[in-house]
C-alpha positions as CSV (number, residue, x, y, z in Angstrom):
1,M,-142.1,133.1,149.8
2,N,-145.1,130.8,150.1
3,L,-144.8,127.1,151.0
4,K,-145.3,126.1,147.4
5,G,-142.4,128.3,146.4
6,R,-140.2,127.0,149.2
7,G,-140.9,123.4,148.1
8,R,-139.9,124.3,144.5
9,V,-136.7,125.8,145.6
10,G,-136.0,122.8,147.8
11,R,-136.5,120.4,144.9
12,L,-134.3,122.6,142.7
13,I,-131.5,122.6,145.2
14,L,-131.8,118.8,145.6
15,L,-131.6,118.5,141.8
16,V,-128.4,120.6,141.7
17,I,-126.9,118.5,144.5
18,L,-127.7,115.4,142.5
19,I,-126.1,117.0,139.4
20,L,-123.0,117.7,141.4
21,A,-122.9,114.3,142.9
22,V,-123.2,112.6,139.6
23,S,-120.7,115.0,138.1
24,L,-118.1,114.2,140.8
25,V,-118.4,110.5,140.0
26,G,-117.9,111.3,136.3
27,F,-115.0,113.7,137.0
28,G,-112.5,111.1,137.8
29,C,-111.5,107.9,136.0
30,V,-113.7,105.3,137.6
31,K,-113.6,102.2,135.6
32,G,-116.8,101.6,133.6
33,L,-118.2,105.1,134.2
34,A,-118.4,107.5,131.3
35,P,-117.4,111.0,132.3
36,I,-120.0,113.7,132.1
37,G,-118.2,116.9,131.0
38,W,-119.8,120.1,129.9
39,S,-117.3,121.6,127.5
40,G,-118.5,124.3,125.1
41,G,-116.9,125.0,121.8
42,I,-114.7,127.7,120.3
43,V,-114.3,128.5,116.6
44,S,-111.1,129.5,114.8
45,D,-110.3,129.5,111.0
46,G,-113.5,127.7,110.2
47,S,-113.1,124.8,112.7
48,L,-114.9,124.3,116.0
49,F,-112.9,122.8,118.9
50,V,-114.7,121.1,121.8
51,G,-113.9,118.7,124.6
52,S,-115.9,115.6,124.0
53,K,-117.5,113.3,126.6
54,E,-115.0,110.6,125.5
55,G,-112.3,112.7,127.1
56,R,-110.8,113.9,123.8
57,L,-110.3,117.2,122.0
58,V,-112.3,117.2,118.8
59,A,-111.9,119.6,115.8
60,V,-114.9,119.9,113.4
61,N,-114.4,121.5,110.1
62,L,-117.6,123.6,109.7
63,A,-117.5,123.7,106.0
64,D,-117.4,120.0,105.2
65,E,-118.1,118.4,108.7
66,S,-114.8,116.5,108.6
67,R,-113.4,115.8,112.1
68,L,-110.1,115.2,113.9
69,W,-109.8,113.6,117.3
70,A,-106.9,114.0,119.7
71,E,-105.6,111.1,121.7
72,P,-107.8,110.6,124.8
73,L,-106.7,112.3,128.0
74,K,-104.9,109.8,130.2
75,P,-106.2,109.1,133.7
76,V,-103.9,109.4,136.7
77,S,-104.1,107.8,140.1
78,S,-106.0,109.3,143.1
79,T,-107.9,111.8,141.0
80,G,-110.5,113.9,142.7
81,F,-113.2,112.6,145.0
82,F,-113.9,109.5,143.1
83,G,-110.7,108.8,141.2
84,C,-108.9,105.5,140.7
85,S,-108.2,104.4,144.3
86,P,-108.2,100.9,145.7
87,A,-111.5,101.8,147.5
88,M,-113.2,102.1,144.1
89,G,-112.4,98.5,143.2
90,G,-109.8,98.7,140.5
91,G,-107.5,100.7,138.4
92,C,-107.9,103.0,135.5
93,G,-108.0,100.5,132.7
94,G,-110.8,99.5,130.4
95,A,-113.4,102.1,129.8
96,S,-111.7,104.8,131.9
97,R,-112.0,108.3,130.5
98,V,-111.1,111.7,131.8
99,A,-113.8,114.3,131.9
100,I,-113.3,117.7,130.2
101,Y,-115.4,120.5,131.7
102,G,-113.7,123.7,130.5
103,T,-114.2,125.1,127.0
104,P,-110.9,125.0,124.8
105,V,-109.1,128.3,124.1
106,I,-106.8,129.2,121.2
107,Y,-103.6,131.2,121.1
108,E,-101.8,131.5,117.8
109,D,-101.4,128.0,116.4
110,L,-102.2,126.1,119.6
111,V,-105.5,125.0,121.2
112,Y,-105.6,124.3,125.0
113,I,-107.8,122.2,127.2
114,A,-107.7,121.2,130.9
115,G,-108.7,117.8,132.2
116,Y,-110.0,116.5,135.5
117,N,-106.8,114.5,135.7
118,G,-105.0,117.7,136.8
119,K,-103.2,118.4,133.5
120,I,-103.1,121.2,130.9
121,Y,-102.7,120.2,127.3
122,A,-101.6,122.2,124.3
123,Y,-102.3,120.8,120.8
124,N,-101.4,121.9,117.3
125,A,-104.6,123.5,116.0
126,T,-104.2,122.0,112.5
127,S,-103.3,118.4,113.3
128,L,-104.3,118.0,117.0
129,G,-100.7,116.8,117.6
130,L,-99.7,117.2,121.2
131,R,-97.3,120.1,121.7
132,W,-96.9,120.1,125.4
133,V,-98.5,118.9,128.7
134,Y,-98.2,120.3,132.2
135,P,-97.2,118.8,134.5
136,R,-95.3,116.2,132.6
137,E,-94.6,113.5,135.1
138,S,-97.1,114.1,137.9
139,N,-100.5,115.8,138.1
140,L,-102.0,118.8,139.8
141,K,-105.4,118.7,141.5
142,P,-108.4,118.3,139.1
143,F,-109.5,121.1,136.8
144,V,-113.2,121.8,136.5
145,G,-113.1,125.4,135.3
146,G,-111.8,126.4,131.9
147,I,-108.7,128.3,130.7
148,A,-108.5,132.0,129.9
149,V,-105.9,133.3,127.5
150,F,-104.5,136.8,127.6
151,G,-101.4,138.0,125.7
152,D,-99.0,135.1,125.9
153,K,-100.2,133.6,129.1
154,L,-102.9,131.0,130.1
155,Y,-104.8,131.3,133.4
156,I,-106.8,128.7,135.2
157,G,-108.0,127.8,138.7
158,G,-107.9,124.3,140.2
159,E,-109.5,122.2,142.9
160,D,-106.5,122.9,145.1
161,G,-107.7,126.5,145.4
162,K,-104.8,127.8,143.4
163,V,-104.9,130.2,140.4
164,Y,-102.2,129.4,137.9
165,A,-100.6,131.4,135.1
166,F,-98.6,129.5,132.4
167,D,-96.5,130.5,129.4
168,A,-98.7,129.8,126.4
169,A,-95.9,128.7,124.2
170,T,-94.0,126.4,126.5
171,G,-96.4,125.5,129.4
172,D,-93.9,126.8,132.0
173,L,-95.5,128.0,135.2
174,V,-95.3,131.8,135.6
175,W,-97.0,132.3,138.9
176,E,-99.6,130.9,141.2
177,F,-102.0,132.4,143.8
178,Q,-103.6,130.5,146.7
179,T,-107.3,131.0,147.7
180,D,-109.0,129.4,150.7
181,D,-111.1,126.7,148.9
182,K,-111.4,124.9,145.6
183,I,-112.1,126.7,142.3
184,W,-114.5,125.5,139.7
185,G,-115.0,128.7,137.7
186,T,-113.3,130.0,134.6
187,P,-111.5,133.3,135.0
188,T,-112.2,136.5,133.1
189,L,-109.6,139.1,132.1
190,Y,-110.2,142.9,131.7
191,N,-107.7,145.8,131.8
192,D,-104.8,143.6,132.9
193,T,-106.9,142.2,135.8
194,L,-107.9,138.6,136.2
195,Y,-111.2,137.9,138.0
196,I,-112.0,134.5,139.4
197,G,-114.3,133.1,142.1
198,S,-113.8,130.4,144.7
199,F,-115.8,128.1,147.0
200,D,-114.4,130.3,149.8
201,K,-117.2,132.8,148.8
202,K,-114.8,135.3,147.4
203,L,-114.4,136.9,144.0
204,Y,-110.7,137.7,143.5
205,A,-109.2,140.5,141.3
206,L,-105.5,139.6,140.6
207,D,-102.8,141.4,138.6
208,A,-102.5,139.4,135.4
209,A,-98.8,140.0,135.2
210,D,-97.6,138.7,138.5
211,G,-100.7,137.3,140.3
212,S,-100.7,139.9,143.1
213,L,-104.0,140.5,144.8
214,K,-105.7,143.8,143.9
215,W,-108.9,143.3,145.9
216,Y,-111.5,140.7,146.7
217,F,-115.3,140.8,147.3
218,T,-117.0,138.4,149.7
219,A,-120.4,137.0,148.8
220,E,-122.7,135.0,151.0
221,G,-122.1,131.8,149.0
222,S,-119.6,130.0,146.8
223,V,-118.7,131.8,143.5
224,I,-118.2,129.4,140.6
225,A,-119.8,131.4,137.7
226,T,-117.6,133.0,135.0
227,P,-117.7,136.8,135.6
228,L,-119.0,139.2,132.9
229,V,-117.4,142.6,132.6
230,Y,-119.4,145.4,130.9
231,N,-118.8,149.2,131.0
232,D,-116.3,148.8,133.9
233,V,-118.8,146.8,135.9
234,L,-118.3,143.1,136.8
235,Y,-121.4,140.9,137.0
236,I,-121.1,137.6,138.8
237,G,-123.6,135.0,140.1
238,S,-123.2,133.1,143.4
239,F,-124.6,130.1,145.2
240,D,-126.2,132.5,147.7
241,R,-128.9,133.1,145.0
242,H,-127.6,136.6,144.2
243,M,-126.4,138.2,141.0
244,Y,-123.9,140.9,142.0
245,A,-122.7,144.0,140.2
246,L,-119.3,145.2,141.3
247,N,-117.1,148.1,140.4
248,A,-114.4,146.4,138.2
249,F,-111.6,148.6,139.6
250,D,-112.1,148.3,143.4
251,G,-114.8,145.6,143.9
252,S,-117.3,147.9,145.6
253,L,-120.9,146.7,145.4
254,K,-123.2,148.6,143.0
255,W,-126.2,146.4,143.4
256,K,-127.4,142.8,143.9
257,F,-130.4,140.9,142.8
258,M,-131.8,137.7,144.4
259,G,-133.3,134.8,142.5
260,E,-134.9,131.6,143.9
261,N,-131.8,129.4,143.4
262,W,-128.1,129.5,142.4
263,F,-126.8,131.6,139.6
264,W,-124.4,129.2,137.8
265,A,-124.1,130.3,134.2
266,E,-122.4,133.5,133.0
267,P,-124.9,136.1,132.0
268,V,-125.0,138.0,128.7
269,V,-125.8,141.7,128.1
270,V,-127.7,143.4,125.3
271,N,-128.7,147.1,125.2
272,D,-127.8,147.6,128.8
273,V,-129.9,144.7,129.9
274,I,-128.4,141.7,131.7
275,Y,-129.9,138.3,130.8
276,A,-129.1,136.2,133.8
277,P,-130.0,132.4,133.7
278,C,-130.7,130.8,137.0
279,L,-131.1,127.3,138.3
280,D,-134.6,128.2,139.5
281,G,-135.7,127.7,135.9
282,K,-135.9,131.4,135.1
283,V,-134.0,133.9,133.0
284,Y,-134.0,137.3,134.7
285,L,-133.7,140.5,132.7
286,L,-132.0,143.2,134.8
287,K,-131.1,146.8,134.1
288,A,-127.3,146.8,134.0
289,G,-127.1,150.2,135.8
290,N,-129.2,149.5,138.9
291,G,-130.3,145.8,138.9
292,A,-134.0,146.6,138.5
293,K,-135.9,143.7,137.1
294,V,-137.2,144.4,133.6
295,D,-138.7,141.0,133.0
296,E,-138.4,137.3,133.7
297,Y,-139.1,134.1,131.8
298,D,-140.0,130.8,133.2
299,M,-138.0,128.2,131.2
300,D,-139.7,125.2,132.7
301,G,-136.3,123.8,133.6
302,S,-133.1,124.9,135.3
303,V,-130.5,126.8,133.1
304,S,-126.8,126.1,133.7
305,S,-125.5,127.0,130.2
306,R,-124.3,130.4,129.1
307,P,-126.6,131.8,126.4
308,V,-125.4,133.4,123.1
309,V,-126.6,136.6,121.4
310,V,-127.3,136.2,117.6
311,D,-128.7,139.0,115.4
312,G,-131.1,140.6,118.0
313,S,-132.0,137.3,119.8
314,V,-130.7,135.7,123.0
315,I,-130.6,131.9,122.5
316,I,-130.9,129.9,125.7
317,T,-131.2,126.2,126.5
318,T,-132.4,124.4,129.7
319,R,-130.6,121.4,131.1
320,K,-133.3,119.3,129.6
321,G,-132.3,120.4,126.1
322,V,-135.2,122.7,125.4
323,V,-134.0,125.7,123.4
324,Y,-135.6,129.1,123.4
325,S,-135.1,132.4,121.6
326,I,-135.8,135.8,123.2
327,A,-136.1,138.8,120.8
328,T,-134.2,141.7,122.4
329,D,-136.4,144.3,120.8
330,T,-139.9,142.9,121.5
331,R,-138.9,140.5,124.3
332,E,-141.0,137.8,122.7
333,I,-140.0,134.3,123.6
334,R,-140.4,131.2,121.4
335,Q,-139.3,127.6,121.7
336,M,-136.9,126.6,118.9
337,A,-136.2,122.9,119.7
338,D,-136.4,120.1,122.2
339,F,-133.4,117.8,121.9
340,E,-134.4,115.7,124.9
341,E,-130.8,115.4,125.9
342,D,-129.0,117.0,128.9
343,V,-127.1,120.2,128.2
344,D,-124.8,121.7,130.8
345,G,-122.1,123.6,128.9
346,P,-122.1,127.0,127.2
347,L,-123.6,127.5,123.8
348,T,-121.5,128.4,120.8
349,E,-122.4,130.6,117.8
350,Y,-120.7,131.0,114.5
351,G,-122.1,132.3,111.2
352,G,-125.6,132.5,112.6
353,I,-125.6,128.8,113.6
354,V,-125.9,127.9,117.3
355,Y,-124.0,124.8,118.4
356,I,-125.1,122.9,121.4
357,H,-123.1,120.1,123.0
358,T,-125.6,117.4,124.2
359,A,-125.0,114.4,126.4
360,D,-125.3,111.9,123.5
361,L,-121.8,112.9,122.0
362,S,-123.4,115.2,119.5
363,L,-123.2,118.8,118.4
364,Q,-126.8,119.9,117.8
365,R,-127.2,122.8,115.3
366,I,-129.9,125.4,114.9
367,N,-130.1,128.3,112.4
368,A,-130.7,131.2,114.7
369,A,-132.5,133.3,112.0
370,T,-134.9,130.7,110.6
371,G,-135.1,128.3,113.6
372,A,-134.3,125.4,111.3
373,I,-132.8,122.4,113.0
374,L,-129.8,121.1,111.1
375,R,-128.3,117.7,111.1
376,P,-126.2,117.1,114.2
377,V,-122.5,116.4,114.1
378,S,-121.3,113.4,116.0
379,L,-118.3,113.8,118.2
380,E,-117.9,110.0,118.8
381,S,-114.5,108.8,117.7
382,Q,-114.2,106.3,114.9
């Protein structure tokens, strides 16, 4: 790599460190600081559910744009690196809010979110009335990653390095598994196996029923991305700048590809081609079978959000809020929008409309087929 390239990588790494530093301040409940959050959305029965930057679960009726807001998540003492401690000069009153980073999930009539206050919440999907919270009286270590749901159980990893399984109906703890460092990623489930990465540089495969270890793979850097499983192969990015392809059944390495910075976002796959966003400002197109590079696109900005696939196009946004569409047949790329607002969370698609959660408490909307920019939906409580 030439000096110019090294300088660019250095600046990008510094940018990500700054992102993390700012995020960590926002994670807790520091008085007067608005949490950052990067929740994506999930759609069920015509409503989109998302964790807002006000620290609330919001339900948006996609037919008439009516909205419901849950009660704000409550801060707790000594949360995270920059929580409400005497050293921070005050308690958790006033403008304190709890950041929500994971995308909500839905099981039957309940919708679930996890907060950086170390609690899991279950709400009625129709009314957003609180059904249960775990733990009730105390709190666990903060949650950055999202929840996965499989069968009648919820799965999540925490900053205490533990992977938890809960009963989806009651919130009772079913099992827990200890890793060697904190967990920021969201787990993936496939064939009764739960896959989740850790800052200890390992990707773990656990039995979803009892949490027993099946195998682990050791990377050269922390693993916080959400794994993608396709044709019995697991694809996972790492902070060592590699995208790995592993046998989903035994964790053996099939191939690895190196970018110029960290792979943070979960990739997507179309026609046996992996679309892998990277914090080096590129999206790499890799053959699923052997990792050979098919193409790459310079997005002129780091990409930390999971793309979506809509009718033969991969829709991608940079952290700066610039949205692109890549045609999967011709591989032509075109810019669709520039919202000039930060975007960190995964994109959501429903009915041909792409929803993008921006830093200004809005859901931006784009018609994927026509490229028309629709009126945004405010997530700000009234």
